[in-house]
N, C-alpha and C positions, 0 to 999 in steps of 0.2 A: 606646434604644441603636440606633445606626446599623448596618445590615448592611454588612459589608465585601465588596467584589467577590471572587469566587473567583479564586484565584491560578492562573496558567497552570502546568500541570505537563506536561512533555513525556514521552511514552511511547515515544520513539524508541529508547531503550535496549532495550526489550522487542522492538520490531520488528527491531532489529539482532541480538538473540539468535535470533530466528526465521530471519533471513537466514543467520546462521552455521550453524545446524542444517541449513538447506537445502543449503548448500555441502558440508557433510559427507556428505550424501546424494547428491552429484553433481549437484544442481540449481543453476540460476542463483540466486545468493544474494540473493533478495528476500524481505523479511519484512514482515508487516502486523499491526497490532493495532487492534481496534475498541473504542472507549470509549463506554459508555452516558452519557446526560446526567448521571447522578449520579457519574460518575468511575470506575465499575467497568469492568474489562476484561471484555468479553463474548465476545470471540473473538480468537484469535491463530493465525497460520499462516505458513508459508514456502512457496515454490513447490514443487509436486509434479507438474509436467507429465510428467516422465519416469517417475516412480514409478507414477503412475496412468494412464499412456498417454493423457493428456487435455490437449490444447492449451489448454483453458480453465482449467486448474488453477493459475492464478496466485494468489499470496498474497492479493491483494485479493478475488478471486472467492471463494476458500475461506472468508475471514472473513465475507463478506456471506452466503454460503449458510448457514454455521453459525449466525450471529445470527438470520437470518430464520427458520430452522427452529426454533430455540429459542423465539423469540417468537411463532411461528405467524402471521407477517405478511410481506408483501413490502416494507414501508416501515420505514425506520430513522431517522425524523426525530429530530433532536437529537443524533445519534451523531457521533463524530469518528473519522476514520481516519488512522492513522499508517502510512506505508509508506516503505521505504528508497529506493525508486526512483520517479521520476515515472511515474504510471500510464499504460499504453498506451491506445489508443483503445477497445479492448474493455472494459478495466477502468473507464475513465472513463465510458463509457456505462452500465455496471452501477451505478457509484457514483451517477450522476444518477438512474437509475431507482429506486434505493433511497432517494433523498432524503437522503443523508448531508449533515450540516450543514457540516462542515469537513474538509478534507483537508490533512494535513501531510506533506510528503515531503522526503526527504533529497537524493539526487543527481538532477540533471537528466538527461534522456535525449533528446539531440538526434536520435538515429537512430530511436527507436521510441516516443517519448513522445506522449501524446495530450492533455496539459493545456496546457503552455506551448509545445510543439513539435508538428509534424505536424498532425493533425486538429483540435487545439484544441477538443475536444468541448464543454467547458462554455461556450465563447463562440459556439458555432454557433447560428444562429437557430432551429434545430429542437430544441435542448436543452430538455427539459421542466423541468429543475432545474439550477441552478449552485451548487455549494457554495462557501463561502469557501475559498480556497486559500492555503497558506503553504508556500513552498519554502525549501530550504536548511537544514532542521533537521538538525543533525549531518552536514552535507553531506560534509565531508572523511572522516569515518568510513565513511559509506555508500559513497562513491565508491572509497575505498581497498579495501574488501572486494570490490567488483566487479572492480576493476583486478587485484588479487591473484589472484582466481579465474580470470579469463581468461588472465592471464600464465601461471599454472600449467598450464592446459589446453593452451596453445600449446606450452609446453616439453615436455609429455608427447607431443604429436603430433610434435614435431621429433625426439624421441629414437628 
């Protein structure tokens, strides 16, 4: 009997749930989910920079910290990361350091992105590791969440 290749299953809906929860907390609505090689969700988080008074408390950093602490290691080979927004340069560097296998992101971030825009961390000659990158997963849902959040923030400021 021939083994069938594993079917791709997007976990972006779980990352979107985390992003929505972040928005309800007043955080920029970015969510991330980390998937183990066996397909289990090992960590999930939304931004908590304001709540924790920590500029590094991006969703991606929080899931990497949680997974590394749970595993007792700084490397997460074979893991996949789903994030609703293109990771910034800080998060991309942490993703590379953790040796994440694949990054799936939703909305592009021409202003602050660090993967396809700006620093382009993974293609930099000094990058120790470059994961496979897949962009545009549920892009319209991810972008709409961010657009709505910032539109509402501007309306509150204008009132």
